[in-house]
All heavy atoms as a GROMACS GRO file, in nm:
protein
  641
    1MET      N    1  20.935   4.377   3.297
    1MET     CA    2  21.040   4.470   3.245
    1MET      C    3  21.078   4.568   3.360
    1MET      O    4  20.986   4.620   3.425
    1MET     CB    5  20.984   4.547   3.115
    1MET     CG    6  21.091   4.654   3.082
    1MET     SD    7  21.069   4.735   2.929
    1MET     CE    8  20.907   4.769   2.892
    2LYS      N    9  21.203   4.599   3.377
    2LYS     CA   10  21.252   4.684   3.477
    2LYS      C   11  21.224   4.827   3.430
    2LYS      O   12  21.250   4.863   3.312
    2LYS     CB   13  21.402   4.666   3.494
    2LYS     CG   14  21.460   4.749   3.616
    2LYS     CD   15  21.601   4.719   3.630
    2LYS     CE   16  21.662   4.798   3.752
    2LYS     NZ   17  21.795   4.781   3.768
    3LEU      N   18  21.192   4.909   3.522
    3LEU     CA   19  21.150   5.050   3.500
    3LEU      C   20  21.281   5.134   3.498
    3LEU      O   21  21.362   5.118   3.584
    3LEU     CB   22  21.057   5.108   3.604
    3LEU     CG   23  20.913   5.047   3.587
    3LEU    CD1   24  20.822   5.110   3.705
    3LEU    CD2   25  20.847   5.064   3.457
    4SER      N   26  21.286   5.238   3.411
    4SER     CA   27  21.397   5.337   3.414
    4SER      C   28  21.378   5.414   3.547
    4SER      O   29  21.275   5.419   3.612
    4SER     CB   30  21.375   5.428   3.297
    4SER     OG   31  21.269   5.510   3.303
    5PRO      N   32  21.491   5.485   3.588
    5PRO     CA   33  21.478   5.563   3.711
    5PRO      C   34  21.375   5.661   3.706
    5PRO      O   35  21.312   5.675   3.815
    5PRO     CB   36  21.622   5.621   3.711
    5PRO     CG   37  21.721   5.538   3.641
    5PRO     CD   38  21.624   5.484   3.528
    6SER      N   39  21.345   5.738   3.595
    6SER     CA   40  21.237   5.832   3.603
    6SER      C   41  21.089   5.767   3.621
    6SER      O   42  21.010   5.821   3.688
    6SER     CB   43  21.241   5.926   3.491
    6SER     OG   44  21.235   5.840   3.370
    7ALA      N   45  21.081   5.652   3.548
    7ALA     CA   46  20.944   5.592   3.561
    7ALA      C   47  20.931   5.532   3.697
    7ALA      O   48  20.827   5.526   3.750
    7ALA     CB   49  20.948   5.484   3.454
    8LEU      N   50  21.043   5.478   3.758
    8LEU     CA   51  21.033   5.427   3.898
    8LEU      C   52  20.997   5.532   3.994
    8LEU      O   53  20.913   5.506   4.087
    8LEU     CB   54  21.177   5.359   3.922
    8LEU     CG   55  21.179   5.281   4.052
    8LEU    CD1   56  21.082   5.172   4.060
    8LEU    CD2   57  21.328   5.238   4.084
    9LYS      N   58  21.043   5.649   3.982
    9LYS     CA   59  20.998   5.753   4.068
    9LYS      C   60  20.845   5.779   4.058
    9LYS      O   61  20.784   5.810   4.166
    9LYS     CB   62  21.068   5.894   4.030
    9LYS     CG   63  21.216   5.897   4.074
    9LYS     CD   64  21.280   6.039   4.040
    9LYS     CE   65  21.418   6.054   4.068
    9LYS     NZ   66  21.471   6.179   4.022
   10VAL      N   67  20.798   5.783   3.934
   10VAL     CA   68  20.650   5.800   3.923
   10VAL      C   69  20.573   5.683   3.987
   10VAL      O   70  20.479   5.703   4.059
   10VAL     CB   71  20.612   5.804   3.776
   10VAL    CG1   72  20.459   5.812   3.758
   10VAL    CG2   73  20.681   5.926   3.705
   11GLN      N   74  20.629   5.556   3.970
   11GLN     CA   75  20.561   5.449   4.035
   11GLN      C   76  20.565   5.455   4.184
   11GLN      O   77  20.474   5.431   4.257
   11GLN     CB   78  20.629   5.309   3.991
   11GLN     CG   79  20.552   5.186   4.041
   11GLN     CD   80  20.412   5.179   3.984
   11GLN    OE1   81  20.397   5.168   3.867
   11GLN    NE2   82  20.314   5.173   4.078
   12GLU      N   83  20.673   5.506   4.235
   12GLU     CA   84  20.690   5.521   4.390
   12GLU      C   85  20.597   5.630   4.432
   12GLU      O   86  20.539   5.608   4.539
   12GLU     CB   87  20.840   5.545   4.421
   12GLU     CG   88  20.931   5.426   4.409
   12GLU     CD   89  21.077   5.460   4.408
   12GLU    OE1   90  21.112   5.579   4.425
   12GLU    OE2   91  21.155   5.362   4.416
   13ALA      N   92  20.588   5.735   4.368
   13ALA     CA   93  20.494   5.832   4.395
   13ALA      C   94  20.341   5.782   4.402
   13ALA      O   95  20.279   5.817   4.491
   13ALA     CB   96  20.500   5.958   4.317
   14LEU      N   97  20.314   5.702   4.301
   14LEU     CA   98  20.179   5.647   4.299
   14LEU      C   99  20.164   5.557   4.419
   14LEU      O  100  20.051   5.567   4.484
   14LEU     CB  101  20.163   5.560   4.171
   14LEU     CG  102  20.140   5.645   4.037
   14LEU    CD1  103  20.148   5.554   3.920
   14LEU    CD2  104  19.998   5.718   4.050
   15ASN      N  105  20.255   5.471   4.447
   15ASN     CA  106  20.238   5.381   4.557
   15ASN      C  107  20.227   5.460   4.687
   15ASN      O  108  20.138   5.424   4.775
   15ASN     CB  109  20.373   5.289   4.565
   15ASN     CG  110  20.384   5.195   4.447
   15ASN    OD1  111  20.288   5.177   4.365
   15ASN    ND2  112  20.504   5.142   4.432
   16GLN      N  113  20.307   5.562   4.707
   16GLN     CA  114  20.302   5.642   4.838
   16GLN      C  115  20.169   5.708   4.854
   16GLN      O  116  20.124   5.736   4.966
   16GLN     CB  117  20.417   5.731   4.834
   16GLN     CG  118  20.556   5.684   4.850
   16GLN     CD  119  20.668   5.781   4.835
   16GLN    OE1  120  20.644   5.892   4.800
   16GLN    NE2  121  20.796   5.730   4.842
   17ARG      N  122  20.105   5.734   4.749
   17ARG     CA  123  19.976   5.813   4.756
   17ARG      C  124  19.851   5.723   4.748
   17ARG      O  125  19.748   5.769   4.729
   17ARG     CB  126  19.975   5.918   4.642
   17ARG     CG  127  20.071   6.032   4.673
   17ARG     CD  128  20.092   6.126   4.555
   17ARG     NE  129  20.185   6.228   4.566
   17ARG     CZ  130  20.316   6.235   4.590
   17ARG    NH1  131  20.375   6.114   4.571
   17ARG    NH2  132  20.381   6.328   4.619
   18GLY      N  133  19.870   5.599   4.765
   18GLY     CA  134  19.764   5.495   4.768
   18GLY      C  135  19.714   5.454   4.638
   18GLY      O  136  19.600   5.409   4.625
   19PHE      N  137  19.794   5.470   4.531
   19PHE     CA  138  19.755   5.417   4.394
   19PHE      C  139  19.845   5.302   4.348
   19PHE      O  140  19.874   5.295   4.239
   19PHE     CB  141  19.757   5.536   4.295
   19PHE     CG  142  19.663   5.649   4.333
   19PHE    CD1  143  19.717   5.770   4.398
   19PHE    CD2  144  19.533   5.641   4.295
   19PHE    CE1  145  19.634   5.860   4.431
   19PHE    CE2  146  19.442   5.740   4.338
   19PHE     CZ  147  19.496   5.860   4.393
   20ALA      N  148  19.878   5.216   4.443
   20ALA     CA  149  19.971   5.108   4.410
   20ALA      C  150  19.899   5.013   4.291
   20ALA      O  151  19.967   4.932   4.231
   20ALA     CB  152  20.005   5.026   4.526
   21HIS      N  153  19.765   5.020   4.289
   21HIS     CA  154  19.697   4.941   4.188
   21HIS      C  155  19.727   4.982   4.042
   21HIS      O  156  19.696   4.917   3.947
   21HIS     CB  157  19.546   4.930   4.211
   21HIS     CG  158  19.489   5.064   4.213
   21HIS    ND1  159  19.495   5.165   4.314
   21HIS    CD2  160  19.409   5.121   4.110
   21HIS    CE1  161  19.431   5.269   4.274
   21HIS    NE2  162  19.369   5.249   4.152
   22LEU      N  163  19.777   5.103   4.032
   22LEU     CA  164  19.821   5.160   3.897
   22LEU      C  165  19.962   5.130   3.865
   22LEU      O  166  20.047   5.151   3.951
   22LEU     CB  167  19.790   5.314   3.895
   22LEU     CG  168  19.658   5.360   3.924
   22LEU    CD1  169  19.651   5.520   3.922
   22LEU    CD2  170  19.564   5.309   3.822
   23GLN      N  171  19.989   5.069   3.760
   23GLN     CA  172  20.130   5.026   3.714
   23GLN      C  173  20.180   5.110   3.600
   23GLN      O  174  20.115   5.108   3.497
   23GLN     CB  175  20.118   4.879   3.692
   23GLN     CG  176  20.084   4.786   3.801
   23GLN     CD  177  20.168   4.807   3.929
   23GLN    OE1  178  20.296   4.788   3.913
   23GLN    NE2  179  20.121   4.833   4.048
   24VAL      N  180  20.300   5.176   3.624
   24VAL     CA  181  20.363   5.243   3.514
   24VAL      C  182  20.417   5.142   3.422
   24VAL      O  183  20.472   5.031   3.461
   24VAL     CB  184  20.478   5.327   3.576
   24VAL    CG1  185  20.562   5.398   3.464
   24VAL    CG2  186  20.420   5.435   3.665
   25GLN      N  187  20.399   5.169   3.281
   25GLN     CA  188  20.444   5.079   3.187
   25GLN      C  189  20.531   5.174   3.092
   25GLN      O  190  20.486   5.280   3.064
   25GLN     CB  191  20.337   5.020   3.109
   25GLN     CG  192  20.258   4.921   3.191
   25GLN     CD  193  20.148   4.850   3.108
   25GLN    OE1  194  20.146   4.867   2.976
   25GLN    NE2  195  20.058   4.779   3.171
   26GLU      N  196  20.649   5.123   3.054
   26GLU     CA  197  20.728   5.188   2.955
   26GLU      C  198  20.724   5.105   2.825
   26GLU      O  199  20.722   4.981   2.836
   26GLU     CB  200  20.877   5.194   3.009
   26GLU     CG  201  20.889   5.292   3.115
   26GLU     CD  202  21.033   5.309   3.163
   26GLU    OE1  203  21.086   5.213   3.210
   26GLU    OE2  204  21.084   5.420   3.136
   27LEU      N  205  20.707   5.183   2.718
   27LEU     CA  206  20.696   5.107   2.587
   27LEU      C  207  20.818   5.130   2.514
   27LEU      O  208  20.893   5.222   2.517
   27LEU     CB  209  20.576   5.166   2.507
   27LEU     CG  210  20.440   5.163   2.587
   27LEU    CD1  211  20.331   5.236   2.493
   27LEU    CD2  212  20.401   5.021   2.604
   28SER      N  213  20.843   5.026   2.431
   28SER     CA  214  20.965   5.038   2.339
   28SER      C  215  20.946   5.125   2.213
   28SER      O  216  21.044   5.188   2.172
   28SER     CB  217  21.023   4.891   2.293
   28SER     OG  218  20.913   4.830   2.221
   29ALA      N  219  20.822   5.139   2.181
   29ALA     CA  220  20.791   5.218   2.063
   29ALA      C  221  20.777   5.373   2.112
   29ALA      O  222  20.751   5.398   2.226
   29ALA     CB  223  20.656   5.176   2.006
   30SER      N  224  20.799   5.462   2.012
   30SER     CA  225  20.788   5.599   2.058
   30SER      C  226  20.638   5.639   2.078
   30SER      O  227  20.551   5.586   2.014
   30SER     CB  228  20.830   5.687   1.936
   30SER     OG  229  20.809   5.821   1.952
   31THR      N  230  20.616   5.720   2.181
   31THR     CA  231  20.488   5.782   2.213
   31THR      C  232  20.486   5.924   2.223
   31THR      O  233  20.415   5.982   2.293
   31THR     CB  234  20.436   5.716   2.345
   31THR    OG1  235  20.540   5.740   2.446
   31THR    CG2  236  20.421   5.559   2.338
   32ARG      N  237  20.578   5.984   2.148
   32ARG     CA  238  20.585   6.128   2.142
   32ARG      C  239  20.470   6.210   2.100
   32ARG      O  240  20.434   6.307   2.145
   32ARG     CB  241  20.716   6.174   2.066
   32ARG     CG  242  20.753   6.316   2.081
   32ARG     CD  243  20.876   6.342   2.007
   32ARG     NE  244  20.864   6.345   1.858
   32ARG     CZ  245  20.801   6.436   1.789
   32ARG    NH1  246  20.751   6.545   1.844
   32ARG    NH2  247  20.787   6.424   1.658
   33THR      N  248  20.408   6.152   1.995
   33THR     CA  249  20.280   6.208   1.950
   33THR      C  250  20.150   6.120   1.986
   33THR      O  251  20.167   6.005   2.026
   33THR     CB  252  20.278   6.225   1.796
   33THR    OG1  253  20.279   6.103   1.738
   33THR    CG2  254  20.392   6.306   1.749
   34ALA      N  255  20.036   6.190   1.981
   34ALA     CA  256  19.913   6.101   2.012
   34ALA      C  257  19.901   5.979   1.907
   34ALA      O  258  19.863   5.869   1.946
   34ALA     CB  259  19.790   6.192   2.004
   35GLN      N  260  19.929   6.016   1.788
   35GLN     CA  261  19.930   5.911   1.686
   35GLN      C  262  20.019   5.796   1.722
   35GLN      O  263  19.982   5.678   1.709
   35GLN     CB  264  19.955   5.965   1.547
   35GLN     CG  265  19.848   6.058   1.495
   35GLN     CD  266  19.867   6.201   1.548
   35GLN    OE1  267  19.966   6.237   1.609
   35GLN    NE2  268  19.766   6.287   1.511
   36GLU      N  269  20.150   5.827   1.755
   36GLU     CA  270  20.255   5.724   1.784
   36GLU      C  271  20.204   5.646   1.906
   36GLU      O  272  20.220   5.514   1.911
   36GLU     CB  273  20.382   5.789   1.811
   36GLU     CG  274  20.444   5.842   1.688
   36GLU     CD  275  20.580   5.903   1.723
   36GLU    OE1  276  20.618   5.928   1.840
   36GLU    OE2  277  20.659   5.926   1.625
   37ALA      N  278  20.151   5.711   2.014
   37ALA     CA  279  20.100   5.643   2.129
   37ALA      C  280  19.992   5.551   2.098
   37ALA      O  281  19.978   5.434   2.155
   37ALA     CB  282  20.056   5.753   2.243
   38ALA      N  283  19.895   5.590   2.021
   38ALA     CA  284  19.778   5.509   1.989
   38ALA      C  285  19.829   5.382   1.918
   38ALA      O  286  19.784   5.274   1.938
   38ALA     CB  287  19.681   5.591   1.905
   39ALA      N  288  19.915   5.392   1.815
   39ALA     CA  289  19.978   5.285   1.744
   39ALA      C  290  20.045   5.194   1.843
   39ALA      O  291  20.034   5.071   1.829
   39ALA     CB  292  20.065   5.343   1.635
   40ALA      N  293  20.116   5.244   1.948
   40ALA     CA  294  20.200   5.159   2.031
   40ALA      C  295  20.113   5.077   2.113
   40ALA      O  296  20.150   4.966   2.149
   40ALA     CB  297  20.285   5.254   2.115
   41VAL      N  298  19.991   5.127   2.159
   41VAL     CA  299  19.905   5.049   2.244
   41VAL      C  300  19.785   4.989   2.175
   41VAL      O  301  19.719   4.918   2.241
   41VAL     CB  302  19.868   5.127   2.366
   41VAL    CG1  303  19.987   5.177   2.456
   41VAL    CG2  304  19.774   5.255   2.328
   42GLY      N  305  19.768   5.013   2.049
   42GLY     CA  306  19.659   4.958   1.973
   42GLY      C  307  19.524   5.015   1.998
   42GLY      O  308  19.432   4.937   2.022
   43CYS      N  309  19.523   5.146   2.006
   43CYS     CA  310  19.385   5.208   2.030
   43CYS      C  311  19.370   5.322   1.935
   43CYS      O  312  19.459   5.357   1.864
   43CYS     CB  313  19.368   5.256   2.167
   43CYS     SG  314  19.475   5.394   2.219
   44ALA      N  315  19.244   5.383   1.933
   44ALA     CA  316  19.219   5.503   1.855
   44ALA      C  317  19.290   5.625   1.916
   44ALA      O  318  19.305   5.627   2.038
   44ALA     CB  319  19.076   5.516   1.837
   45VAL      N  320  19.325   5.715   1.828
   45VAL     CA  321  19.386   5.849   1.871
   45VAL      C  322  19.293   5.915   1.975
   45VAL      O  323  19.353   5.974   2.074
   45VAL     CB  324  19.423   5.940   1.751
   45VAL    CG1  325  19.471   6.072   1.806
   45VAL    CG2  326  19.517   5.869   1.664
   46GLY      N  327  19.171   5.910   1.962
   46GLY     CA  328  19.078   5.980   2.061
   46GLY      C  329  19.081   5.922   2.200
   46GLY      O  330  19.030   5.971   2.293
   47GLN      N  331  19.133   5.794   2.213
   47GLN     CA  332  19.141   5.732   2.343
   47GLN      C  333  19.269   5.772   2.416
   47GLN      O  334  19.292   5.730   2.528
   47GLN     CB  335  19.135   5.576   2.320
   47GLN     CG  336  18.994   5.536   2.271
   47GLN     CD  337  19.000   5.391   2.241
   47GLN    OE1  338  19.063   5.342   2.153
   47GLN    NE2  339  18.931   5.309   2.326
   48ILE      N  340  19.366   5.834   2.349
   48ILE     CA  341  19.486   5.884   2.414
   48ILE      C  342  19.468   6.021   2.469
   48ILE      O  343  19.385   6.100   2.431
   48ILE     CB  344  19.594   5.902   2.293
   48ILE    CG1  345  19.619   5.770   2.236
   48ILE    CG2  346  19.723   5.981   2.358
   48ILE    CD1  347  19.686   5.662   2.330
   49VAL      N  348  19.526   6.041   2.596
   49VAL     CA  349  19.519   6.172   2.658
   49VAL      C  350  19.655   6.234   2.650
   49VAL      O  351  19.748   6.180   2.698
   49VAL     CB  352  19.468   6.151   2.809
   49VAL    CG1  353  19.479   6.289   2.879
   49VAL    CG2  354  19.322   6.079   2.816
   50LYS      N  355  19.648   6.354   2.599
   50LYS     CA  356  19.783   6.434   2.592
   50LYS      C  357  19.790   6.518   2.715
   50LYS      O  358  19.686   6.580   2.758
   50LYS     CB  359  19.787   6.520   2.469
   50LYS     CG  360  19.768   6.451   2.342
   50LYS     CD  361  19.772   6.549   2.232
   50LYS     CE  362  19.651   6.636   2.202
   50LYS     NZ  363  19.644   6.691   2.079
   51SER      N  364  19.902   6.524   2.775
   51SER     CA  365  19.925   6.621   2.886
   51SER      C  366  20.018   6.739   2.828
   51SER      O  367  20.117   6.725   2.786
   51SER     CB  368  19.991   6.551   3.002
   51SER     OG  369  20.109   6.490   2.970
   52LEU      N  370  19.954   6.844   2.834
   52LEU     CA  371  20.021   6.977   2.788
   52LEU      C  372  20.038   7.072   2.894
   52LEU      O  373  19.948   7.100   2.970
   52LEU     CB  374  19.933   7.030   2.670
   52LEU     CG  375  19.897   6.942   2.554
   52LEU    CD1  376  19.790   7.014   2.463
   52LEU    CD2  377  20.014   6.902   2.477
   53VAL      N  378  20.154   7.136   2.899
   53VAL     CA  379  20.181   7.231   3.007
   53VAL      C  380  20.207   7.366   2.949
   53VAL      O  381  20.291   7.380   2.851
   53VAL     CB  382  20.307   7.195   3.095
   53VAL    CG1  383  20.345   7.293   3.192
   53VAL    CG2  384  20.287   7.063   3.165
   54PHE      N  385  20.132   7.478   2.993
   54PHE     CA  386  20.152   7.603   2.941
   54PHE      C  387  20.183   7.699   3.057
   54PHE      O  388  20.143   7.667   3.174
   54PHE     CB  389  20.018   7.650   2.881
   54PHE     CG  390  19.982   7.584   2.755
   54PHE    CD1  391  19.905   7.469   2.747
   54PHE    CD2  392  20.023   7.637   2.635
   54PHE    CE1  393  19.867   7.408   2.633
   54PHE    CE2  394  19.991   7.571   2.507
   54PHE     CZ  395  19.914   7.454   2.502
   55ARG      N  396  20.248   7.803   3.034
   55ARG     CA  397  20.279   7.900   3.139
   55ARG      C  398  20.199   8.034   3.109
   55ARG      O  399  20.205   8.072   2.994
   55ARG     CB  400  20.431   7.936   3.133
   55ARG     CG  401  20.478   8.024   3.253
   55ARG     CD  402  20.620   8.029   3.272
   55ARG     NE  403  20.684   7.908   3.298
   55ARG     CZ  404  20.690   7.843   3.416
   55ARG    NH1  405  20.640   7.906   3.520
   55ARG    NH2  406  20.758   7.738   3.436
   56GLY      N  407  20.134   8.077   3.204
   56GLY     CA  408  20.056   8.210   3.189
   56GLY      C  409  20.136   8.317   3.154
   56GLY      O  410  20.248   8.343   3.211
   57ALA      N  411  20.100   8.392   3.045
   57ALA     CA  412  20.174   8.503   2.996
   57ALA      C  413  20.192   8.618   3.114
   57ALA      O  414  20.292   8.683   3.103
   57ALA     CB  415  20.101   8.563   2.877
   58ARG      N  416  20.090   8.639   3.180
   58ARG     CA  417  20.101   8.749   3.293
   58ARG      C  418  20.149   8.694   3.417
   58ARG      O  419  20.234   8.753   3.483
   58ARG     CB  420  19.966   8.814   3.301
   58ARG     CG  421  19.929   8.902   3.189
   58ARG     CD  422  19.794   8.982   3.202
   58ARG     NE  423  19.679   8.897   3.192
   58ARG     CZ  424  19.618   8.857   3.089
   58ARG    NH1  425  19.656   8.890   2.967
   58ARG    NH2  426  19.505   8.784   3.094
   59SER      N  427  20.093   8.585   3.466
   59SER     CA  428  20.127   8.533   3.592
   59SER      C  429  20.252   8.451   3.593
   59SER      O  430  20.317   8.436   3.689
   59SER     CB  431  20.003   8.445   3.648
   59SER     OG  432  19.996   8.331   3.580
   60GLY      N  433  20.279   8.388   3.492
   60GLY     CA  434  20.386   8.288   3.491
   60GLY      C  435  20.363   8.157   3.549
   60GLY      O  436  20.441   8.069   3.553
   61ARG      N  437  20.240   8.136   3.593
   61ARG     CA  438  20.191   8.008   3.653
   61ARG      C  439  20.189   7.900   3.553
   61ARG      O  440  20.134   7.922   3.441
   61ARG     CB  441  20.056   8.027   3.714
   61ARG     CG  442  20.048   8.123   3.840
   61ARG     CD  443  19.910   8.135   3.900
   61ARG     NE  444  19.862   8.003   3.935
   61ARG     CZ  445  19.737   7.975   3.974
   61ARG    NH1  446  19.656   8.072   3.973
   61ARG    NH2  447  19.705   7.851   4.005
   62PRO      N  448  20.213   7.779   3.595
   62PRO     CA  449  20.203   7.673   3.496
   62PRO      C  450  20.063   7.619   3.495
   62PRO      O  451  19.994   7.616   3.605
   62PRO     CB  452  20.300   7.567   3.551
   62PRO     CG  453  20.309   7.588   3.706
   62PRO     CD  454  20.291   7.747   3.707
   63TYR      N  455  20.016   7.574   3.386
   63TYR     CA  456  19.882   7.512   3.369
   63TYR      C  457  19.894   7.382   3.309
   63TYR      O  458  19.951   7.375   3.190
   63TYR     CB  459  19.793   7.592   3.290
   63TYR     CG  460  19.750   7.734   3.359
   63TYR    CD1  461  19.830   7.854   3.320
   63TYR    CD2  462  19.661   7.742   3.450
   63TYR    CE1  463  19.800   7.975   3.388
   63TYR    CE2  464  19.638   7.867   3.518
   63TYR     CZ  465  19.708   7.974   3.486
   63TYR     OH  466  19.674   8.083   3.546
   64LEU      N  467  19.837   7.270   3.364
   64LEU     CA  468  19.837   7.143   3.295
   64LEU      C  469  19.700   7.115   3.236
   64LEU      O  470  19.604   7.124   3.296
   64LEU     CB  471  19.868   7.037   3.404
   64LEU     CG  472  19.857   6.889   3.358
   64LEU    CD1  473  19.954   6.854   3.251
   64LEU    CD2  474  19.862   6.788   3.478
   65LEU      N  475  19.704   7.093   3.107
   65LEU     CA  476  19.579   7.050   3.035
   65LEU      C  477  19.587   6.912   2.990
   65LEU      O  478  19.677   6.861   2.940
   65LEU     CB  479  19.564   7.139   2.916
   65LEU     CG  480  19.547   7.287   2.958
   65LEU    CD1  481  19.648   7.371   2.886
   65LEU    CD2  482  19.405   7.328   2.905
   66LEU      N  483  19.478   6.833   3.015
   66LEU     CA  484  19.465   6.694   2.974
   66LEU      C  485  19.374   6.704   2.860
   66LEU      O  486  19.246   6.735   2.883
   66LEU     CB  487  19.417   6.605   3.089
   66LEU     CG  488  19.508   6.602   3.218
   66LEU    CD1  489  19.453   6.525   3.334
   66LEU    CD2  490  19.649   6.558   3.182
   67VAL      N  491  19.415   6.663   2.740
   67VAL     CA  492  19.339   6.680   2.615
   67VAL      C  493  19.332   6.549   2.533
   67VAL      O  494  19.429   6.475   2.531
   67VAL     CB  495  19.399   6.790   2.525
   67VAL    CG1  496  19.324   6.811   2.406
   67VAL    CG2  497  19.422   6.914   2.608
   68SER      N  498  19.213   6.518   2.485
   68SER     CA  499  19.198   6.409   2.399
   68SER      C  500  19.303   6.411   2.281
   68SER      O  501  19.339   6.521   2.225
   68SER     CB  502  19.060   6.401   2.342
   68SER     OG  503  19.055   6.306   2.234
   69GLY      N  504  19.360   6.300   2.252
   69GLY     CA  505  19.460   6.296   2.151
   69GLY      C  506  19.399   6.344   2.010
   69GLY      O  507  19.481   6.376   1.923
   70ALA      N  508  19.277   6.332   1.995
   70ALA     CA  509  19.216   6.367   1.863
   70ALA      C  510  19.194   6.522   1.852
   70ALA      O  511  19.156   6.576   1.750
   70ALA     CB  512  19.084   6.298   1.846
   71ASN      N  513  19.209   6.600   1.960
   71ASN     CA  514  19.183   6.741   1.960
   71ASN      C  515  19.318   6.826   1.976
   71ASN      O  516  19.406   6.786   2.031
   71ASN     CB  517  19.094   6.774   2.086
   71ASN     CG  518  18.958   6.709   2.073
   71ASN    OD1  519  18.906   6.703   1.963
   71ASN    ND2  520  18.898   6.660   2.188
   72ARG      N  521  19.290   6.952   1.921
   72ARG     CA  522  19.398   7.041   1.930
   72ARG      C  523  19.358   7.157   2.032
   72ARG      O  524  19.244   7.180   2.045
   72ARG     CB  525  19.443   7.108   1.798
   72ARG     CG  526  19.492   7.003   1.703
   72ARG     CD  527  19.527   7.070   1.575
   72ARG     NE  528  19.624   7.178   1.590
   72ARG     CZ  529  19.751   7.165   1.569
   72ARG    NH1  530  19.802   7.055   1.530
   72ARG    NH2  531  19.827   7.276   1.584
   73VAL      N  532  19.460   7.208   2.095
   73VAL     CA  533  19.427   7.324   2.195
   73VAL      C  534  19.428   7.465   2.118
   73VAL      O  535  19.533   7.493   2.050
   73VAL     CB  536  19.524   7.325   2.314
   73VAL    CG1  537  19.516   7.450   2.395
   73VAL    CG2  538  19.512   7.196   2.386
   74ASP      N  539  19.328   7.545   2.131
   74ASP     CA  540  19.331   7.683   2.080
   74ASP      C  541  19.382   7.763   2.191
   74ASP      O  542  19.311   7.812   2.284
   74ASP     CB  543  19.201   7.712   2.033
   74ASP     CG  544  19.194   7.855   1.972
   74ASP    OD1  545  19.290   7.943   1.980
   74ASP    OD2  546  19.096   7.880   1.898
   75VAL      N  547  19.523   7.805   2.186
   75VAL     CA  548  19.580   7.875   2.295
   75VAL      C  549  19.516   8.011   2.312
   75VAL      O  550  19.506   8.060   2.410
   75VAL     CB  551  19.727   7.895   2.254
   75VAL    CG1  552  19.802   7.971   2.358
   75VAL    CG2  553  19.795   7.753   2.243
   76ARG      N  554  19.464   8.075   2.201
   76ARG     CA  555  19.404   8.207   2.215
   76ARG      C  556  19.277   8.193   2.303
   76ARG      O  557  19.246   8.284   2.383
   76ARG     CB  558  19.358   8.264   2.076
   76ARG     CG  559  19.496   8.297   1.991
   76ARG     CD  560  19.452   8.340   1.861
   76ARG     NE  561  19.401   8.211   1.793
   76ARG     CZ  562  19.320   8.211   1.685
   76ARG    NH1  563  19.295   8.315   1.625
   76ARG    NH2  564  19.280   8.088   1.636
   77ARG      N  565  19.209   8.094   2.301
   77ARG     CA  566  19.087   8.079   2.382
   77ARG      C  567  19.110   8.043   2.520
   77ARG      O  568  19.035   8.049   2.610
   77ARG     CB  569  18.996   7.965   2.322
   77ARG     CG  570  18.931   8.009   2.181
   77ARG     CD  571  18.841   7.904   2.134
   77ARG     NE  572  18.737   7.895   2.212
   77ARG     CZ  573  18.640   7.794   2.189
   77ARG    NH1  574  18.659   7.712   2.103
   77ARG    NH2  575  18.530   7.792   2.269
   78LEU      N  576  19.236   7.996   2.554
   78LEU     CA  577  19.276   7.964   2.691
   78LEU      C  578  19.307   8.084   2.771
   78LEU      O  579  19.283   8.085   2.895
   78LEU     CB  580  19.399   7.872   2.688
   78LEU     CG  581  19.390   7.722   2.656
   78LEU    CD1  582  19.532   7.660   2.658
   78LEU    CD2  583  19.308   7.656   2.759
   79GLU      N  584  19.357   8.187   2.718
   79GLU     CA  585  19.408   8.303   2.792
   79GLU      C  586  19.306   8.362   2.880
   79GLU      O  587  19.330   8.392   3.001
   79GLU     CB  588  19.469   8.406   2.698
   79GLU     CG  589  19.530   8.522   2.773
   79GLU     CD  590  19.600   8.613   2.680
   79GLU    OE1  591  19.588   8.608   2.564
   79GLU    OE2  592  19.683   8.687   2.730
   80ALA      N  593  19.186   8.386   2.832
   80ALA     CA  594  19.081   8.462   2.913
   80ALA      C  595  19.036   8.382   3.032
   80ALA      O  596  19.040   8.439   3.147
   80ALA     CB  597  18.959   8.492   2.832
   81PRO      N  598  19.008   8.243   3.031
   81PRO     CA  599  18.972   8.186   3.151
   81PRO      C  600  19.086   8.153   3.248
   81PRO      O  601  19.066   8.142   3.359
   81PRO     CB  602  18.906   8.043   3.101
   81PRO     CG  603  18.955   8.039   2.954
   81PRO     CD  604  18.986   8.166   2.911
   82LEU      N  605  19.203   8.131   3.187
   82LEU     CA  606  19.323   8.112   3.280
   82LEU      C  607  19.387   8.227   3.339
   82LEU      O  608  19.450   8.215   3.443
   82LEU     CB  609  19.421   8.006   3.195
   82LEU     CG  610  19.372   7.874   3.163
   82LEU    CD1  611  19.479   7.792   3.091
   82LEU    CD2  612  19.321   7.797   3.280
   83GLU      N  613  19.393   8.340   3.250
   83GLU     CA  614  19.467   8.444   3.296
   83GLU      C  615  19.383   8.580   3.278
   83GLU      O  616  19.398   8.656   3.194
   83GLU     CB  617  19.590   8.471   3.199
   83GLU     CG  618  19.696   8.365   3.211
   83GLU     CD  619  19.793   8.386   3.323
   83GLU    OE1  620  19.846   8.496   3.329
   83GLU    OE2  621  19.800   8.296   3.406
   84PRO      N  622  19.281   8.574   3.372
   84PRO     CA  623  19.187   8.698   3.352
   84PRO      C  624  19.270   8.829   3.388
   84PRO      O  625  19.364   8.837   3.452
   84PRO     CB  626  19.081   8.664   3.462
   84PRO     CG  627  19.145   8.574   3.557
   84PRO     CD  628  19.247   8.499   3.479
   85ALA      N  629  19.220   8.922   3.314
   85ALA     CA  630  19.288   9.062   3.333
   85ALA      C  631  19.252   9.113   3.468
   85ALA      O  632  19.151   9.098   3.517
   85ALA     CB  633  19.236   9.156   3.221
   86ASN      N  634  19.347   9.189   3.531
   86ASN     CA  635  19.327   9.243   3.672
   86ASN      C  636  19.249   9.371   3.661
   86ASN      O  637  19.234   9.443   3.582
   86ASN     CB  638  19.457   9.265   3.726
   86ASN     CG  639  19.538   9.142   3.754
   86ASN    OD1  640  19.480   9.028   3.757
   86ASN    ND2  641  19.669   9.139   3.784
   0.00000   0.00000   0.00000
């Protein structure tokens, strides 16, 4: 299957960084939620990794969290380790 322009950019970035053995795959089914992604690839929700991006309230810095599809992020617990008070 031919990759969309955005997926092709990701594949090219992987190739340029020495990860050509990893292949981007686009699915026809929705993967917007962990449940949908698990159903689309035929695995358990806990085997899905969600990528969540948060912006620090004080610093404005972005933070990428990789979280099991079976878990939820408690945003209140994130603030102290990610955005320590000055």
